[in-house]
VMD Tcl script that draws the C-alpha trace (Angstrom):
set ca {
  {31.07 171.27 118.55}
  {30.74 170.66 114.56}
  {31.29 167.14 113.58}
  {32.83 166.85 109.90}
  {34.09 164.45 107.61}
  {36.95 165.02 105.06}
  {36.97 163.75 101.47}
  {40.41 162.41 102.21}
  {38.54 160.15 104.95}
  {36.16 158.77 102.52}
  {38.72 158.00 99.66}
  {40.76 156.31 102.46}
  {38.05 154.65 103.56}
  {37.35 153.10 100.29}
  {41.12 151.57 100.16}
  {40.18 149.15 103.15}
  {38.62 145.67 103.15}
  {35.05 145.35 103.65}
  {35.72 144.07 107.22}
  {37.94 146.96 107.96}
  {35.58 149.28 106.73}
  {33.00 148.18 109.18}
  {35.05 148.72 112.18}
  {36.17 152.08 110.95}
  {32.42 153.08 110.58}
  {31.70 151.77 114.10}
  {34.35 153.79 115.62}
  {33.08 156.91 113.49}
  {29.69 156.46 114.84}
  {30.90 156.23 118.54}
  {33.27 159.50 117.94}
  {29.99 161.16 116.41}
  {28.08 160.17 119.53}
  {30.84 161.28 122.15}
  {34.57 162.07 121.13}
  {35.41 162.11 124.70}
  {33.76 158.69 125.96}
  {35.83 156.56 128.18}
  {37.62 153.65 126.31}
  {38.36 155.91 123.20}
  {42.09 155.24 122.60}
  {43.12 158.69 121.18}
  {46.68 159.93 121.30}
  {48.19 163.23 119.76}
  {50.29 162.85 116.61}
  {53.31 164.23 118.20}
  {55.54 164.73 115.30}
  {52.82 166.48 112.84}
  {53.22 170.17 112.11}
  {49.44 170.63 113.22}
  {48.96 170.32 116.98}
  {45.20 169.26 116.17}
  {45.93 165.99 114.77}
  {44.91 162.88 116.87}
  {44.93 159.07 116.00}
  {42.21 156.90 117.44}
  {42.61 153.23 117.71}
  {40.09 151.21 115.61}
  {41.34 147.71 115.95}
  {44.79 146.04 115.65}
  {47.13 148.50 114.13}
  {44.11 150.39 112.26}
  {44.16 154.09 112.93}
  {41.74 156.83 112.11}
  {43.25 160.16 112.05}
  {41.09 163.19 113.28}
  {41.59 167.08 113.61}
  {40.11 168.14 117.03}
  {39.61 171.85 118.25}
  {37.43 173.34 120.55}
  {34.81 174.09 117.77}
  {34.93 171.08 115.46}
  {35.85 167.41 115.21}
  {37.06 166.18 111.81}
  {37.60 162.51 110.45}
  {40.66 163.18 107.93}
  {42.19 159.84 107.12}
  {42.33 156.09 108.25}
  {45.14 153.58 107.24}
  {47.15 151.28 109.05}
  {49.45 152.32 112.24}
  {52.69 153.57 110.44}
  {50.96 154.78 106.97}
  {48.17 156.84 108.95}
  {50.79 158.50 111.17}
  {52.75 159.37 108.31}
  {49.77 160.89 106.29}
  {49.29 163.15 109.66}
  {53.01 164.07 110.06}
  {52.83 165.43 106.48}
  {49.74 167.61 106.73}
  {48.18 170.33 108.25}
  {44.84 172.17 108.09}
  {44.93 175.94 107.70}
  {42.96 178.69 106.35}
  {44.23 180.09 103.04}
  {45.43 183.67 103.47}
  {43.66 184.82 100.21}
  {40.39 182.77 99.65}
  {39.91 182.20 103.28}
  {39.06 178.60 102.48}
  {40.00 175.57 104.78}
  {42.58 173.38 103.25}
  {44.42 170.17 103.85}
  {47.95 171.18 102.95}
  {50.67 168.61 102.45}
  {53.95 169.93 104.41}
  {57.00 170.14 102.17}
  {59.98 168.70 103.71}
  {62.99 170.91 103.03}
  {66.63 169.71 103.48}
  {69.67 171.60 102.83}
  {72.49 169.74 101.33}
  {76.21 170.73 101.82}
  {77.86 169.82 98.33}
  {81.10 168.06 98.48}
  {83.62 167.62 95.55}
  {84.40 164.26 94.43}
  {86.50 163.98 91.26}
  {84.91 161.94 88.57}
  {86.70 159.07 87.21}
  {85.55 159.84 83.89}
  {84.23 163.51 82.51}
  {80.38 163.46 81.99}
  {79.62 163.32 78.32}
  {77.75 166.69 77.64}
  {73.98 166.38 77.32}
  {72.04 167.17 74.23}
  {68.87 167.59 76.24}
  {68.32 170.84 78.01}
  {66.17 170.61 81.32}
  {62.49 171.53 80.47}
  {61.75 175.11 81.29}
  {59.45 176.27 84.30}
  {56.00 176.34 83.26}
  {54.93 179.13 85.55}
  {57.89 181.60 85.70}
  {55.93 184.35 84.25}
  {52.99 183.80 87.08}
  {53.30 185.99 90.18}
  {53.03 184.70 93.60}
  {49.96 186.97 93.96}
  {48.26 185.47 91.31}
  {49.22 181.89 92.48}
  {47.61 182.99 95.90}
  {44.75 184.08 94.52}
  {43.95 180.77 92.98}
  {44.27 179.05 96.08}
  {47.66 177.75 95.97}
  {49.16 177.40 99.74}
  {51.94 179.60 100.53}
  {54.23 176.70 101.34}
  {53.79 175.42 97.80}
  {54.58 178.69 95.71}
  {58.23 177.90 94.88}
  {57.38 174.33 94.04}
  {54.57 175.42 91.59}
  {56.70 178.06 90.09}
  {59.46 175.32 89.43}
  {56.98 172.98 87.68}
  {57.75 171.81 84.29}
  {55.86 169.75 81.80}
  {57.48 166.77 83.07}
  {56.51 167.42 86.92}
  {53.22 169.36 86.76}
  {51.02 166.47 87.21}
  {52.72 165.27 90.29}
  {52.74 168.78 91.77}
  {48.99 169.10 91.19}
  {48.40 165.89 92.80}
  {49.51 167.11 95.92}
  {47.71 170.45 96.06}
  {44.21 171.15 97.36}
  {41.69 170.78 94.66}
  {41.07 174.45 93.67}
  {44.72 175.00 93.38}
  {45.34 171.91 91.19}
  {42.63 172.99 89.12}
  {44.20 176.44 88.58}
  {47.86 174.75 87.81}
  {46.43 172.51 85.31}
  {44.33 175.61 83.56}
  {47.50 177.51 83.31}
  {49.49 174.67 82.12}
  {47.25 174.35 79.04}
  {47.20 178.04 78.37}
  {43.73 178.62 80.04}
  {42.80 181.33 82.61}
  {41.52 179.71 85.95}
  {38.69 181.09 87.59}
  {39.38 182.80 90.81}
  {37.73 181.29 93.86}
  {35.67 183.32 96.12}
  {37.58 185.35 98.69}
  {36.29 185.06 102.37}
  {36.67 187.48 105.21}
  {38.39 186.87 108.80}
  {34.98 186.50 110.22}
  {33.85 183.90 107.89}
  {33.83 180.46 108.86}
  {36.62 178.74 106.72}
  {34.88 175.33 106.54}
  {31.64 177.23 104.97}
  {33.82 178.50 102.04}
  {32.50 176.92 98.67}
  {35.71 175.47 98.06}
  {36.07 173.92 101.51}
  {32.55 172.30 101.07}
  {33.80 170.37 98.17}
  {36.27 168.43 100.76}
  {34.58 168.92 103.98}
  {30.99 168.17 104.98}
  {29.33 168.93 108.34}
  {27.34 165.92 109.69}
  {24.13 166.61 111.53}
  {23.05 163.25 112.73}
  {23.94 159.65 112.45}
  {21.81 158.86 109.40}
  {23.51 161.21 107.43}
  {26.87 159.96 108.68}
  {25.86 156.50 107.79}
  {24.80 157.73 104.22}
  {28.15 159.23 103.77}
  {30.19 156.35 104.65}
  {28.12 153.78 102.99}
  {29.04 154.94 99.53}
  {32.67 156.15 99.56}
  {32.94 155.52 95.87}
  {30.33 158.01 95.38}
  {31.95 160.75 97.41}
  {31.42 163.53 95.11}
  {27.76 162.87 95.60}
  {28.41 164.31 98.92}
  {31.21 166.88 98.20}
  {29.83 168.86 95.59}
  {32.37 171.08 93.51}
  {31.23 174.77 93.46}
  {30.64 174.85 89.53}
  {28.38 171.88 90.17}
  {26.47 173.43 92.88}
  {25.87 176.59 91.07}
  {24.30 174.55 88.15}
  {22.29 172.53 90.77}
  {20.76 175.69 92.60}
  {20.43 178.15 89.41}
  {16.74 179.17 88.27}
  {16.39 178.99 84.58}
  {13.58 180.30 82.72}
  {13.44 177.36 80.09}
  {14.96 174.06 79.40}
  {18.49 173.73 80.46}
  {21.06 171.31 79.83}
  {24.45 170.13 81.59}
  {27.14 168.54 79.50}
  {30.50 167.11 80.34}
  {32.83 163.98 79.22}
  {32.53 160.80 80.98}
  {33.33 161.08 84.87}
  {32.43 164.81 85.25}
  {29.46 164.08 87.63}
  {26.53 164.88 85.27}
  {24.43 162.14 86.99}
  {25.30 163.70 90.57}
  {24.29 167.00 89.26}
  {20.95 165.62 87.98}
  {20.33 163.94 91.50}
  {21.12 167.00 93.59}
  {19.16 168.95 90.76}
  {15.94 166.80 91.58}
  {16.56 167.08 95.04}
  {16.96 170.68 95.09}
  {13.56 171.20 93.11}
  {11.72 169.20 95.58}
  {13.30 170.89 98.57}
  {12.48 174.30 97.00}
  {9.01 173.59 96.03}
  {7.45 171.66 99.05}
  {4.32 170.76 97.25}
  {6.01 169.93 93.81}
  {6.27 166.39 92.25}
  {9.66 165.79 90.54}
  {10.17 163.04 87.83}
  {14.21 161.92 87.75}
  {14.36 159.75 84.77}
  {16.78 158.19 82.19}
  {16.29 155.89 79.09}
  {16.91 152.38 80.35}
  {15.95 150.23 83.32}
  {19.60 149.82 84.62}
  {20.33 153.35 84.72}
  {16.98 154.03 86.55}
  {17.76 151.48 89.26}
  {21.19 153.02 89.70}
  {19.72 156.35 89.94}
  {17.41 155.09 92.65}
  {20.37 153.50 94.48}
  {22.22 156.97 94.42}
  {19.12 159.12 95.42}
  {18.67 156.79 98.52}
  {22.08 157.88 99.61}
  {21.13 161.46 99.55}
  {17.82 161.44 100.93}
  {17.31 158.02 102.92}
  {16.38 160.00 106.29}
  {13.84 162.32 104.43}
  {10.85 159.93 103.72}
  {8.66 162.76 102.95}
  {10.91 164.37 100.24}
  {11.27 160.90 98.69}
  {7.50 160.36 98.43}
  {7.68 163.49 95.83}
  {10.59 162.35 93.93}
  {9.55 159.58 91.18}
  {12.28 157.56 89.66}
  {11.57 155.76 86.74}
  {12.91 154.61 83.14}
  {11.01 156.63 80.43}
  {9.40 153.61 78.93}
  {8.35 152.58 82.44}
  {7.19 156.06 83.30}
  {5.38 156.17 80.03}
  {3.55 153.04 80.44}
  {2.58 153.65 83.71}
  {0.93 156.97 82.66}
  {-0.74 155.24 79.84}
  {-2.43 152.80 81.98}
  {-3.93 155.71 83.97}
  {-4.88 157.82 81.17}
  {-6.01 155.21 78.34}
  {-5.62 151.71 79.78}
  {-2.93 149.01 79.23}
  {-1.15 148.96 76.01}
  {0.21 146.01 74.31}
  {3.58 146.71 73.05}
  {4.84 145.28 69.65}
  {8.24 143.44 70.00}
  {11.10 144.31 67.57}
  {10.52 141.01 66.03}
  {6.83 141.60 65.79}
  {7.57 145.00 63.76}
  {10.14 143.43 61.66}
  {8.16 140.32 60.64}
  {5.25 142.89 59.85}
  {7.31 145.08 57.38}
  {8.52 141.96 55.94}
  {5.07 140.78 55.30}
  {3.73 143.93 54.11}
  {6.89 144.40 51.61}
  {6.37 141.14 50.26}
  {2.93 142.32 49.10}
  {4.43 145.43 47.39}
  {6.25 143.82 44.60}
  {9.15 145.58 42.94}
  {9.68 148.30 45.27}
  {13.16 147.81 45.30}
  {14.17 148.45 49.00}
  {16.14 146.07 51.24}
  {14.68 144.97 54.57}
  {17.37 146.61 56.35}
  {16.51 149.80 54.73}
  {12.83 149.49 55.31}
  {13.57 148.83 59.16}
  {16.12 151.51 59.55}
  {13.32 154.00 57.69}
  {10.75 152.79 60.16}
  {12.88 153.15 63.26}
  {14.46 156.35 62.39}
  {11.90 158.18 60.59}
  {8.23 157.00 60.48}
  {7.80 155.83 63.96}
  {9.71 158.15 66.04}
  {8.14 161.20 64.23}
  {4.68 159.23 64.27}
  {3.98 160.02 60.70}
  {0.42 159.11 59.96}
  {-0.29 160.83 56.34}
  {1.59 160.97 53.24}
  {2.06 164.80 53.44}
  {3.79 164.30 56.82}
  {6.05 161.47 55.51}
  {6.85 163.71 52.20}
  {7.83 166.71 54.29}
  {9.66 165.42 57.25}
  {13.46 166.42 57.34}
  {14.48 162.73 57.84}
  {16.61 163.38 60.85}
  {19.53 160.82 60.93}
  {18.76 159.58 57.39}
  {20.82 161.72 55.02}
  {20.05 159.68 51.99}
  {17.99 161.77 49.25}
  {15.01 160.28 48.18}
  {13.38 161.23 45.18}
  {9.31 161.87 45.68}
  {8.47 158.81 43.55}
  {10.62 156.61 46.09}
  {8.94 158.29 49.09}
  {5.35 157.50 47.46}
  {6.01 154.00 47.10}
  {7.76 153.71 50.63}
  {4.72 155.39 52.33}
  {2.26 152.90 50.72}
  {4.31 150.24 52.36}
  {4.51 152.05 55.72}
  {0.78 152.83 55.56}
  {0.07 149.24 55.53}
  {2.26 148.41 58.24}
  {0.59 151.03 60.64}
  {-2.82 149.34 59.66}
  {-1.39 145.89 60.29}
  {0.13 146.65 63.81}
  {-3.31 148.36 64.57}
  {-5.03 144.95 63.48}
  {-2.91 143.01 65.40}
  {-4.07 145.17 68.65}
  {-0.39 146.18 69.31}
  {1.28 149.64 69.67}
  {4.75 150.76 69.34}
  {6.34 152.94 72.14}
  {6.38 155.70 70.03}
  {2.94 155.77 69.44}
  {2.36 155.50 73.29}
  {4.60 158.58 73.71}
  {2.71 160.45 71.05}
  {-0.61 159.66 72.72}
  {0.47 161.07 76.23}
  {2.02 163.97 74.62}
  {-1.22 164.91 72.97}
  {-2.91 164.22 76.29}
  {-0.85 166.23 78.39}
  {-0.92 169.07 76.26}
  {-4.70 169.53 77.10}
  {-4.61 168.37 80.75}
  {-2.51 168.96 83.97}
  {0.61 167.03 84.34}
  {1.41 164.81 87.11}
  {4.77 166.32 87.41}
  {6.00 169.95 88.19}
  {9.55 169.23 87.18}
  {11.42 166.70 84.96}
  {15.08 166.01 85.47}
  {16.56 163.65 82.77}
  {19.77 161.91 82.67}
  {21.83 160.62 79.96}
  {19.83 163.00 77.75}
  {22.04 162.27 74.56}
  {20.15 159.25 74.04}
  {16.67 160.38 74.14}
  {14.23 159.94 71.26}
  {12.14 162.16 69.33}
  {8.86 160.58 70.76}
  {10.36 160.89 74.21}
  {11.53 164.59 74.17}
  {7.97 165.58 72.86}
  {6.46 163.69 75.79}
  {9.13 165.24 78.24}
  {8.32 168.53 76.68}
  {4.47 168.36 77.26}
  {4.93 166.77 80.92}
  {7.08 170.10 81.88}
  {4.98 172.47 79.79}
  {6.48 175.96 79.82}
  {7.20 176.20 83.41}
  {10.39 177.66 84.58}
  {12.89 175.19 85.74}
  {10.58 172.63 84.11}
  {12.98 170.70 82.25}
  {16.50 169.70 83.20}
  {18.95 167.56 80.99}
  {22.26 165.98 81.66}
  {24.15 164.26 78.92}
  {27.23 164.20 76.73}
  {27.15 163.87 72.87}
  {30.30 161.73 73.03}
  {28.29 158.90 74.79}
  {25.43 158.98 72.24}
  {25.07 155.27 71.31}
  {21.41 154.43 70.68}
  {19.61 157.59 68.95}
  {20.30 159.25 65.75}
  {21.06 163.13 66.14}
  {17.72 165.31 65.67}
  {16.91 169.13 66.19}
  {15.58 169.73 69.84}
  {14.78 173.27 68.91}
  {12.54 171.97 66.24}
  {10.40 170.22 68.76}
  {10.25 173.16 71.09}
  {12.97 172.61 73.31}
  {15.64 175.00 73.02}
  {18.70 174.84 75.73}
  {20.61 177.62 73.90}
  {21.89 180.04 76.38}
  {21.08 177.69 79.28}
  {23.87 175.22 78.78}
  {26.69 174.42 80.96}
  {29.62 172.17 80.62}
  {31.49 170.32 83.64}
  {35.21 169.82 83.19}
  {36.36 168.24 86.47}
  {36.50 164.69 86.05}
  {36.15 162.64 89.27}
  {36.07 158.76 88.11}
  {38.91 158.59 85.56}
  {42.51 159.13 86.04}
  {44.07 161.61 83.94}
  {46.00 158.97 82.04}
  {42.71 156.88 81.07}
  {40.74 160.24 80.33}
  {43.50 161.50 77.99}
  {43.83 158.49 76.03}
  {40.05 157.87 75.81}
  {39.37 161.41 74.79}
  {41.68 160.80 71.64}
  {38.51 158.64 70.41}
  {36.47 161.84 70.02}
  {36.87 165.22 68.51}
  {37.78 168.21 70.72}
  {34.26 169.62 70.11}
  {30.99 168.11 69.37}
  {27.94 169.91 68.08}
  {24.38 168.93 68.39}
  {21.91 169.66 65.15}
  {20.95 172.93 66.74}
  {24.78 174.21 66.97}
  {25.11 173.92 70.75}
  {28.73 172.78 71.32}
  {30.27 170.57 73.89}
  {34.09 171.14 74.30}
  {36.38 168.45 75.89}
  {39.12 171.27 76.05}
  {40.26 171.84 79.62}
  {38.57 168.85 81.29}
  {40.88 167.79 83.99}
  {41.02 164.58 85.90}
  {41.49 164.97 89.76}
  {44.12 162.24 90.05}
  {46.81 160.36 88.39}
  {47.35 156.53 87.57}
  {49.23 154.21 85.21}
  {49.08 154.45 81.56}
  {46.12 152.24 79.87}
  {47.65 149.32 78.11}
  {46.65 148.86 74.62}
  {47.69 145.26 73.52}
  {47.68 143.29 70.13}
  {48.04 139.46 70.09}
  {48.28 136.70 67.50}
  {45.44 134.44 68.83}
  {42.35 134.32 71.20}
  {44.05 132.08 73.41}
  {46.87 134.31 74.26}
  {44.29 137.18 74.73}
  {42.43 135.47 77.37}
  {45.74 134.47 79.17}
  {46.78 138.02 78.83}
  {43.59 139.40 80.46}
  {43.59 136.63 82.89}
  {47.12 137.31 84.17}
  {46.27 141.15 84.48}
  {43.19 140.36 86.48}
  {45.07 137.86 88.67}
  {47.79 140.47 89.38}
  {45.35 143.15 90.41}
  {43.62 140.96 92.84}
  {46.77 140.26 94.48}
  {47.57 143.76 94.46}
  {44.30 144.28 96.55}
  {41.87 145.01 94.03}
  {38.46 143.07 94.73}
  {36.57 141.36 92.08}
  {33.53 143.58 92.33}
  {36.02 146.39 91.33}
  {36.64 144.89 88.11}
  {34.80 144.66 84.83}
  {35.34 143.14 81.37}
  {33.40 144.58 78.43}
  {33.04 143.39 74.74}
  {31.43 144.84 71.84}
  {28.53 142.33 71.58}
  {27.04 139.08 73.06}
  {29.04 136.89 70.50}
  {32.31 138.07 72.28}
  {31.12 137.28 75.85}
  {32.61 133.89 76.08}
  {35.97 135.36 75.78}
  {35.47 137.36 78.84}
  {34.26 134.27 80.76}
  {37.23 132.45 79.51}
  {39.50 135.04 81.01}
  {37.77 135.42 84.40}
  {37.58 131.57 84.76}
  {41.36 131.31 83.89}
  {41.99 134.00 86.49}
  {40.39 132.05 89.14}
  {37.85 134.81 89.84}
  {34.08 134.70 90.71}
  {32.18 136.57 88.05}
  {28.55 137.49 86.81}
  {27.31 138.23 83.42}
  {25.26 141.07 83.41}
  {21.94 141.64 81.12}
  {19.53 144.67 81.17}
  {17.69 143.25 84.37}
  {20.95 142.37 86.41}
  {23.25 144.70 88.38}
  {27.03 143.92 89.29}
  {27.14 141.70 92.57}
  {29.27 141.81 95.59}
  {32.42 139.79 95.31}
  {32.10 139.16 91.67}
  {33.70 140.40 88.53}
  {31.16 142.00 86.21}
  {31.15 141.00 82.37}
  {28.67 142.83 79.83}
  {28.54 144.27 76.48}
  {29.53 147.68 75.81}
  {25.96 148.97 75.63}
  {25.25 147.89 79.15}
  {28.45 149.44 80.47}
  {26.44 152.88 80.88}
  {26.11 154.03 84.42}
  {28.90 151.37 85.48}
  {32.36 152.23 87.36}
  {35.30 150.00 88.27}
  {38.76 150.43 89.61}
  {39.85 148.34 86.54}
  {38.49 147.40 83.25}
  {39.41 145.32 80.56}
  {37.83 145.90 77.07}
  {38.47 142.73 75.15}
  {38.13 141.40 71.42}
  {38.66 144.93 69.85}
  {39.35 143.63 66.66}
  {39.02 144.52 63.00}
  {35.50 144.11 61.94}
  {34.24 143.69 65.41}
  {34.40 147.38 66.16}
  {33.19 149.34 64.15}
  {30.85 145.97 63.63}
  {31.06 144.88 60.20}
  {27.24 143.94 59.81}
  {26.33 147.87 60.75}
  {28.77 148.93 57.91}
  {27.68 146.66 55.26}
  {24.02 147.68 55.80}
  {24.54 151.41 55.58}
  {22.62 153.50 52.52}
  {25.27 156.29 52.00}
  {28.33 158.12 53.24}
  {26.38 160.06 55.82}
  {24.85 157.13 57.30}
  {28.44 155.26 57.32}
  {29.67 158.39 59.36}
  {26.84 157.99 61.91}
  {27.95 154.22 62.17}
  {31.36 155.11 62.77}
  {30.32 157.78 65.37}
  {28.25 155.79 67.59}
  {30.75 152.83 67.40}
  {33.62 155.22 68.55}
  {31.10 156.31 71.14}
  {30.69 152.84 72.55}
  {34.42 152.21 72.66}
  {34.65 155.57 74.48}
  {32.02 154.54 77.11}
  {33.54 151.38 77.59}
  {37.14 152.60 78.52}
  {35.74 155.50 80.63}
  {34.06 153.04 83.08}
  {37.57 152.42 84.36}
  {38.99 154.41 87.36}
  {42.74 153.36 87.85}
  {43.47 150.59 85.50}
  {42.61 149.83 81.83}
  {43.58 147.02 79.30}
  {42.44 147.01 75.81}
  {43.17 144.09 73.83}
  {42.43 142.78 70.52}
  {43.66 140.18 67.56}
  {46.07 141.72 65.63}
  {45.67 144.13 63.69}
  {42.98 145.17 65.97}
  {40.36 147.86 65.44}
  {41.26 151.04 63.38}
  {39.84 152.81 66.45}
  {43.10 151.90 68.51}
  {45.41 153.74 66.56}
  {43.74 156.92 68.07}
  {43.34 155.55 71.28}
  {47.16 154.91 71.45}
  {47.82 158.35 70.08}
  {51.44 159.60 70.83}
  {53.08 157.30 73.16}
  {53.33 158.74 76.61}
}
mol new
graphics top color blue
foreach p $ca { graphics top sphere $p radius 0.5 }
foreach p [lrange $ca 0 end-1] q [lrange $ca 1 end] { graphics top cylinder $p $q radius 0.2 }
display resetview
């Protein structure tokens, strides 16, 4: 008998308390071992439209709904008694007549009303508003069926309007919901693969995104331990196609926040290790916290396969580079940012009359000289100053180069290196020597630097499938743009975009997307489009609030957090973000006033159990919470006034505005269900875009 779990089960499990989840998991393990064992209190759900639904007593009034046939045993849903039974009574599992995929279908309750005439006391006033027209009156039943719409829902879908389409889509199987939302915005949906009567309906690609066959207790434990990451278990067909595809050069997957790029990167790394039994795979990203998060997620996928894990190396880019540097050339002492700044200031003081500010010199070093590892006047003279659009005459460049030449010499005399020089050394080494890795998978690739990309290219060589990137230009917050193609990494023709958002509600995603352009293009002209992106669930509209004082803002956020706690949202499911460390005290005050335990995160500290998380927007990358408050989005705070005052020209000002918008976008899209954005009146100019047209 096949033992399976449904995504509706893992989703409902996540809504229970920790103690309830533990009891459910124990029952699930018992059922996997022997569903018919004595002592299992199992009862058929009599009023269900599907004779195969049964309830299993977990404890007290907690009930687990299972679907039991001679061939399979499926965990479907868990909740308290009445709600669990109500769910089963309104569902059935069936094979779709066109696609052949197994679906969980909500049963439509149809009632016939006999109208009776009652004379009105006052004649109704004529309404000036005409009812909204159906969106799909020109779409045939055959077309709707081909998209996976269940037969019982054809009438409801065809009658959907702009006002009701989201509610209708929310109650459909995923492939049907995606098609309906595509049709609603004028796009042509893809038609799911059609199976045959002989095919197992649970093996259909669309069925595999909601049902998973469990082959052992270890695998069940992994699936149940991380219900928030259920899409790491249930891959969408579009994700699976990208994961398993063979590429003859560097490839990249893009998509807005929450579309599962990290999940694809994880599965891609595992897939490469499985397909090549002797290969070593580097799974990497730009920061230590994100690398630790990747490590945790990887553990959920392959914890019962230690031999596979031995060939998967998960490290932040700098950590990986420093480890390889020790192996190839010995330990390197890395200059701190303060050391570099002090050295530039000292050297510049010796070059009297150069006419450049310290801020300009620092930016020119960090964005041009150091990342490109320019070591000659000719190299500096000819470099296309990526990310630095200000034109410099030759005489100015000559003056600047004399300063930077002395800076390089001074750092060398101090016996310190920059990370860019470490990457440069490793790049030269691995262009001449064998790489320790056969494949490299990079998450959050939008923030990879020039020196890092050169290094990654040297590690992967020109091997097929050697380099795979996952990223979103709309979340680029650390690195200025530059040409990948110029460095020999050309992903044109091998780029894919994910459009199904699993993490953020439709309402939050819709507002957050207004912060960015509908289409973003990199320096090489590769376009990432946000058009057609869909969220798989609905929620309340985000709240954007302006207040008159900081005390009022703290009270507003505290009251919101306390209300959510009373509604069952746990502290660890909440986060507060601010633009920079200077505003962290406001978040602390709000958490304290709400009476919630909290932890202020830094680069080494991750969210804790039973504690609300507080951090800056830059550290929000990789985090997810049911509820998020973004505080102190004030005028001159975001965009940060200090950054604006230090720009050199209009092009640099545009870059500052872009990355500041991206920061707010990152913060807002960490929220799953609830988002509150607050500021002192008049607030950041970005808030007007975030609000958009009132819903």
